[in-house]
N, C-alpha and C positions, 0 to 999 in steps of 0.2 A: 568380692569373694577373689583370692586366687585361685588358680589349679598348677599344680605341679608336677610333669609328667616324667616321665622314665627318659634318659637320652636314649635308648632303641627299645622298639615295640615291633614285636613281631605283628605281620600284618593280620594272620590270622587269630589273636589273641584278642578277643572281644571284652574282656576285663580291662574295668577304668582302674587304671592304677594311681590315678590324680590324687594328690590330697586336697582336700578343701578347708582353705585357710579363712577365719572369717577375722576383720581387724574391726573391734569398735571403737568409737571416737574416744571414749571412756578408758581404753587403756591404754591410749597414747601418753604419756604422764611426762609432762616436762619438769626438768631438770630446774632446782629451785637455788640450790648451792652450786658455784663455781668453782672449779678446779684452780687450783694453784699450779702456774708454770715452776719448773724447778731443774735443777741439774744435780750429777747424782757421779761424786769424783770416787775412784778410788788410790789414795794414797798408798804407801809401803806399810804402813803404822796405822792408820782409821779409812773411815769411809766420810767422807764430806759431801752434806747436803745443802745447795746456795737454792734459794726461793726469793727471786723479788718480789719485795710486798709496799705498795706506794702506797701511799694513805693510811698505811698502818703504825701503830705504834708499838713496842714490844709487850706494851701490857695487855694490848690486844689480840695477840696470839695465844693458843695453847698448840702445847707439844704433849703427845702422850705416846706411852710403847704400849703393846699386848701383847704377851709372847713374842713374835719377831713383825709385828706389824707398827711402822711409826709413822703418826698421824698427826699432819700438822693443819688445823682449823681456825678460824675467828671470822671477825665480820668487817668488811671498808665498808665506812659510812659514805653517804657520797655526800660532794660539798658542795657549800652553800649557795656557790655560783652557777652552779645548776639548777635553772628551774624550770618549774612544770609546762608552763608555755614557752620554752627558746626551740628554736629549730635545730637538732643536733643533726648535723650531714655527715659524720663518720662517727659512729660507737662501737668502738673496741675495748673500752674498760669497762670490767665489771663491778659494780659494787652490789654488797650483800654479804651473805656468808658464804665462806669460802671454807672449803677442805680438800684434802690430798692424804692418802694413806699410802706407804710404801713397804712392800714385803723386804726385810733386810735378811742379809745371810746369816745365821745362827753361830758363827763363830766372833762376833763383836761381846765388846763390854759395854754391854746395855744399862747398867749399874753407875759407869763413867761419861756418860754422853752429855755432853759442852753446847751450849746454843747461845751466841751471838746476835745483835743486830747493827750493820754497819751500814751508813749510805743506802738503807731502805732494802737492803740486803738480809735478807733472815740466813745464818750460817750456822748449820747443827752439825758438830763434829762428832765421832763416834768411834772409837778406838777399839781396833782389832784386841782379837784376844792373843798373850804370847804365852807360847808354849816353849819349854825351853827343849833344845834338843839333846837327845842322847844315843849312843851308839849301843846297840844290843848285840851281845856276842851268843851265837846259836851252837850249841851243845850236839855230839855228835852222839846217838844213843847207838852202844854195840849190843848185838843182841845173840 
């Protein structure tokens, strides 16, 4: 149990203002899905997302958009030379399912998204909406 106490407590205040927090082992959930590292670059006419995806082909990557949330997901298979009985000295590469969701601005042309894969880099280009500029004359009301 954790007890959380107020920062300042009057000495004559006998009430216990702590909060009991119980953490049970079954409440701790280990994530099974890895997150993809990525860069988001704003250009003059688009937003570009760059994600390094080693050991993944373009057919193994899914890109979806719902409202203004773009999700990149897929699964990275462990190469065959990783044997179960090998001693791995440093393990930083993630194998298995992966996903990353990004909240995008709403001023983008989501119907014109383009995605390419080059040198194990996924490049997603989302064009910005183009609005024509117009000067509006303000008329004076006489009354």
